[in-house]
C-alpha positions as CSV (number, residue, x, y, z in Angstrom):
1,X,-103.8,-92.3,22.7
2,X,-106.3,-94.1,25.0
3,X,-107.3,-93.2,28.6
4,X,-104.8,-95.8,29.8
5,X,-101.9,-93.9,28.0
6,X,-102.7,-90.7,29.8
7,X,-101.1,-89.5,33.0
8,X,-103.4,-88.7,35.9
9,X,-102.9,-85.0,35.3
10,X,-103.8,-85.4,31.6
11,X,-106.9,-87.5,32.5
12,X,-108.2,-85.0,35.0
13,X,-107.4,-82.1,32.6
14,X,-109.3,-83.8,29.8
15,X,-112.3,-84.3,32.0
16,X,-112.3,-80.7,33.1
17,X,-112.1,-79.6,29.5
18,X,-115.0,-81.9,28.5
19,X,-117.1,-80.6,31.4
20,X,-116.3,-77.0,30.5
21,X,-117.3,-77.6,26.9
22,X,-120.5,-79.3,27.9
23,X,-121.4,-76.3,29.9
24,X,-120.6,-74.1,26.9
25,X,-118.0,-72.2,28.9
26,X,-114.8,-70.7,27.4
27,X,-111.5,-71.1,29.2
28,X,-111.8,-67.4,30.1
29,X,-115.2,-68.0,31.7
30,X,-113.9,-70.9,33.7
31,X,-110.8,-68.9,34.8
32,X,-112.9,-66.0,36.0
33,X,-115.4,-68.3,37.8
34,X,-112.6,-70.4,39.4
35,X,-110.6,-67.3,40.2
36,X,-107.5,-68.5,38.5
37,X,-105.6,-67.3,35.4
38,X,-106.5,-68.2,31.9
39,X,-103.0,-69.7,31.2
40,X,-103.4,-71.9,34.3
41,X,-106.8,-73.2,33.1
42,X,-105.1,-74.1,29.8
43,X,-102.2,-75.9,31.6
44,X,-104.7,-77.8,33.8
45,X,-106.6,-79.0,30.7
46,X,-103.4,-80.0,28.9
47,X,-102.2,-81.9,32.0
48,X,-99.2,-79.7,32.4
49,X,-100.2,-78.8,36.0
50,X,-99.4,-81.4,38.6
51,X,-102.2,-82.7,40.8
52,X,-100.4,-81.4,43.8
53,X,-102.2,-78.2,42.8
54,X,-105.5,-80.1,43.1
55,X,-107.3,-77.2,44.7
56,X,-107.5,-75.4,41.3
57,X,-108.7,-78.6,39.6
58,X,-111.4,-78.9,42.2
59,X,-112.4,-75.2,41.7
60,X,-112.6,-75.9,37.9
61,X,-114.8,-79.0,38.5
62,X,-117.1,-77.0,40.9
63,X,-117.5,-74.3,38.3
64,X,-118.4,-76.8,35.7
65,X,-121.0,-78.3,38.0
66,X,-119.2,-81.6,38.7
67,X,-118.8,-81.0,42.4
């Protein structure tokens, strides 16, 4: 699957996952820092969360140092 085959939510989730891993953070670390649940971080990274919930995605990116 290429980037062109991904939905917008999957692409954002993939980038959040990459940023988290580059920062050597666990999903639990990111969840605590972004003040969201661990399952929600997982769903964001898998692209299962719609971007209408973009505030949480932005929180994740800020916690990973992207914003």
